[in-house]
N, C-alpha and C positions, 0 to 999 in steps of 0.2 A: 504495499499500500503506500508507505513511504518511497517507495523507487517509483510507483506511478506519479506521485506528486512532484518527486524530484522532475521528470521526463517533461510534465505539464510547464514547470517553472521555466526550465531551459527552452521550449519551442517558443516560449512568449519573449522570454530574451533575446533570442535569434530574433524573432520577427520584429520586435521594437527596434533593433539594430538597423535590420534593412530599410525599415520605414521612416529611421531616423536619417540614414544616408542616400535614401530615395527622393528626399522631399523637393518642392520645384524650387529650382530657381528665382530668389528677386526678381522681378522683371524690369528690365534697363528702364531707367527714368525718361518722362518724354521728353522731349523737346521744351526748354521754357522752366525746367526743373532747378534747382539751387546746386546741383551738381555740376560743377563747372567743365565735364568732361561728356556733358550730353547735349551739348548744342551741336545740333546734326547740321544743322545749314548757317549757323552763324546770327546775327543780328544784323537785320540788313543796312545798308548805309546807303543813304539817301544822296548822290550828287545834286547838287540845286543847277538849274538849268540858268544859264547867264541872260538875260536879258537881251532881245534879239539876235540871239546865237541861231546856227541852226539846229534842230531837236537832236538831242543826244540819241544813237542807237546802240545799245549796252549787248556785248555778245551773250547770246541765250546760253552759251556754256559755259560760263565763269560769272554766275550771280555774284555781286559787288556784296560784301559782309565787312561790317568795323572791324571783326578778327581777322578777315583775309587783306585788309588794307594793312592793318598793323603788323601782319606777319610779313608781307611785300616791303612794308617799308623796313623792316628791322632786318630783311635779306638782302634788300637794296644798300644799306648800309656795313654790313657785315663782310669781311672779306673771307670768311669761311668758304663762300661758293669758289673761289681759286684755289686750284691744284696745290698751290705755295701758301696759301691761305695770307699772302699779301694784298690784291687786287679786289678792289671791291666794284659794283657798278658805280658808286660815288666818288669813285678814285680819278674818274673823267668827266663826272656829272655832279657839277657844286650847283649847291642852292643858289649862293650869293649871284652865279652869273647864269641865273635861270636854267640851272640845270647843263651847263655847256662845260668844256674847259677852257675858259677866258684867259688869254694872253699867250697862248701856245698852239702855232698853227697847224703839230699833230700833235696828238696826244701818247704817252707810254704806257703800253698794255705789258702782258706777260709775255710777248714775245719779241716786244720790240717797239717801234713807231708804229701808229697806226696807219693805213692806207690813206686818210680823208681826216680833215677838218672833224671835231665833235660837235655836232649840233646840240642845241638846248633841247630840254624835254616838257614839252606841255601842250595841253589842248591836244593829245594825243586821241583821245577817244572820238575826232570827227577827222582823225587820218584815215583814207584807204589803203593805201600801203606805207610799207616803212623803209629807212635809209633813203639815201642820196640816190640810190638807184633803184630804188623799189625791191629789191629782191625780197622781201619779207611781206608775205600777205595779212599777216594780222598780228596784232603787238606779242601774241606768245611766240609766235615765229620770231621776232626781234630778237626779245630776250632770249631764245635759244641758242639763235645765232651768236649773240654779243656775248653770252656765257661762256659758249665753245672756243670764239674766236678772239675774244679779248682778253679771257680771264682762264683759259686752259680748265673748264670744268669738267671735272672727271667723278662720274657717280659713286663709281667705287670709292672713293674717296672723300669725297666733301658729304655724302648724306651720313655716314655715320658718325661722322664729327656734328652733325646737325642732330641725332639721334643719342648723342650722347649729353646734350643739353635739355634739361625737364623741360624750360622755357619753350622753345620749339616743341617737342612733343604734345605739348597741352594746345599751343597754338593752331598748330597744324589739325589736331582732333576738331575745335572749336571753328576753325576756317571750313574744313570740309568733312567734318561728321567722323563716327566711328567706323574705321579702326583711327581714322587718322596717319594712314601712313604716310610717312615721309619720301615720296616720288619727287623724279625730275619735273615730271608734268604739274605736279601740285606748288610745285618752286618756280616755275613760269606762271601759273593762273596767280598765286600769291604777289609777285612781283608787278605782274600786268593790273592788279587791281588796285595797287598802289600808285602805279603812273598815270592810271585814269583817272583818278583823284587828283590829279595836278593840272590845274584849271587856273588858268591866268585871265583875268576880264575884267582888272580893276586900273588898268592904266588911265591918265588923263584923256587920252584919246578915246576910251569909252565914256568918261563921264562927258566928254564934249557932247558926242552922239546921244547921248541921255538928256543932252540938257541941264546937265549938271554943273557944266564948267566952260568956258571961255576959251578959245584959241588965244596965244598971242598974235601982235598984227603978223609976224614973220612965221610965225607956225601957220596962220591962215594961209598965208601965201606958199608955203611950202605943201599945204594940202590941194590946194588948187593946181600946184605943179604935178602933184603927184598922179592926179584924175585927169588931166588935162592930156590930149592927145599932141603928139608931132604937129599936127596941123594947128594947133593953137601955140605950138612951142612949148608945147609940155613937158613934163618929165616920162610921160606916157608908163609910169609903172604898173598901173592898175589893171593890163592886160593878163599878166601875169602874178600879181601879189593880191588881187581881189578885184570883187564884181562888186561895184555896186550899187547893182539893182537889185542884190538879192541880201540875205541875211549874212551869204558868206563872206560879204566885205568884213566883217568882225573878225573874222579868221586870220586875214591878209595873206592868203597863200591859196592857189588853184588846184593843189591836188595832184597837178599834172607835170610833164614833164619835158623840158626845152633845155636848147640851146641859146646861152645867153651872149653868144660871140666871146666866149673869155680866151679861148685857145684858136688860133687858125691852124689851118688842114686843106692841104690841095689834094686828099681823100678821103674817102670814107674810114679808112684805116688808120690814117696817120695822127689821131686824135692821142694825146700821153695818157688820158684814161677815156675809154670808150664809155663809161658810165651805162644807162641803159639798155644801151647795144649788146653788151656783154652778159646780161643776163636774159632778155628775149630774143636775140640770135638776130635780131632785124638791124641790119645796116643804117636802114634810113633813122634808127636811135643813137646811133654813135654818138657820143658827144652829149648826150643829153642826159637833165637830171633833174631831181622833182625839186620846184620851189621852194625854196626855205621861208620862214618864218618875217614877216617884217616885223613881230611883235619882240621885245626886249633887246633889239639888234644893238641899242646901247650899252648893254652887257656881255654880249655873246662874243664878239671880236676877238681873235682877227677872223677875217670872211674870205668868203669863195670856200670850194671846197676844197682848197690846199693851204688855206688861210694865207694868202702870197698879201693881202692889204690887212694892215692893219689898224685902218682907221676907218669911220664912216665918210669922211672925205673925200680917200682914195677911194670907194665904192662909186660914189658920187663922180668922181672925175674920170675913172674908167668909162662909164657910160655916155659922157660926154664927150670925149675923145681917145680912147683908145679898144673900140671893139674891133674884132678880129672875123675875117670871112672864111668860111667852111662849107664845105658842103650840105649841113643839117642845120646851118644856122635857123632859128626860128624866125618865121614870117613875119613875128611881133617885133623884132629886133628891125625896125625899118630903115633905120640908119647905119646898120655894117656897113652897108657898099664904101658908105663916106667915113669910116672910123669912129662914128659916135652922134651925138646931137649938134654939138660943136656952136650952139648957140646959149647956154646956161652959162651967166655972168657970177661973177663970185657973192654976189647978194642971193642969187635964185640959188646955189649950191649950199649956201647956210640957209638959206629958209627949209630946203628940203630935210639938211638935217635936222632940223629944231623941228619939224614934225616927225621926223621917224623917233627922235627921242622921247616925243608924247607916248609913244607908245608902250612906253618901260613902264612894267608892275612892280611896284616897290613893295606892294602888300604881298604879292606871290613870293617875293624873292626872302621875305622875312617872315612868312606864314610858319609857326612852329610843329603846327602838324606836318609839315613836309620836312622837319629838321633830324636831324641826326640824334637817335632815340638812346645811342649810346652815351652820349656827351651831356652836359648840364650846363 
């Protein structure tokens, strides 16, 4: 009898053991819970549509979140992405220079000097192609290209370094959801989210067009020269740098490729840099490059794709008296056949420079949301 009770007790004990260890796991907390790692898609980051700018078109495969922007900002400034942990995106893109490498004709990267001058980074959300030759069709492609060819990013080297830092492990989860794997694709997406947040729209130029400020007399003359055709002895700048019949005027570039008569060539293959033609294989595009921004030019010199001009005055002088002929020179360069406009006097030139400087956005270059998160 005692043996029977013993067997019943043993059976109950074993059953209790299995029931205890087979209990249903606690469900994963839903989004919005206090668990910091349960933010599956992060907190939406609302980009403010600037007045009169073209509508923003956000990439459907990379929704912007506050955590994604924060992560991208950290990755942008962290040299951990380069194989030697020396170079970061910010090594060549400095906020005080509108994220250009001002003062340098060419920049220094992991492999030596860059092939072309480093442009500023802002208003990228309105871009249709990236790099001066347009070789990237998306912002994430641009980032991938830059990481590989500027910083020598090696996934097997850099990703373990990120995984070793708890702050990154947590942010990848918050930005991209569980399991929050640190992947090369997610690195590209995070940096893209930060770059999409870099919006420059608070220059004097913007305030004037919104009737909040007024140009000086010289700035107004420069503005009129900017948008006047050669027929009216104007600078004829607007054909490539703006379209004042639409809101694209606020962007100050036309998202197209032009040969601006910078280099002479007797043949289609004679350009020192083939530009767009080397990408699409069309010899008619040889020597053509994407129109650069007019915004923040006062902060981003030297100028042209190779940084050959150090001042804006030199740039204006080039269009007035130093244009070069070549087989693909743009039809908009109407006076290339005679070497330039040849009618701008010294006052005209200064007025144009003064107008260009009204497009400097000091709020943008001093915005703490864009600054290095690792310094105080």
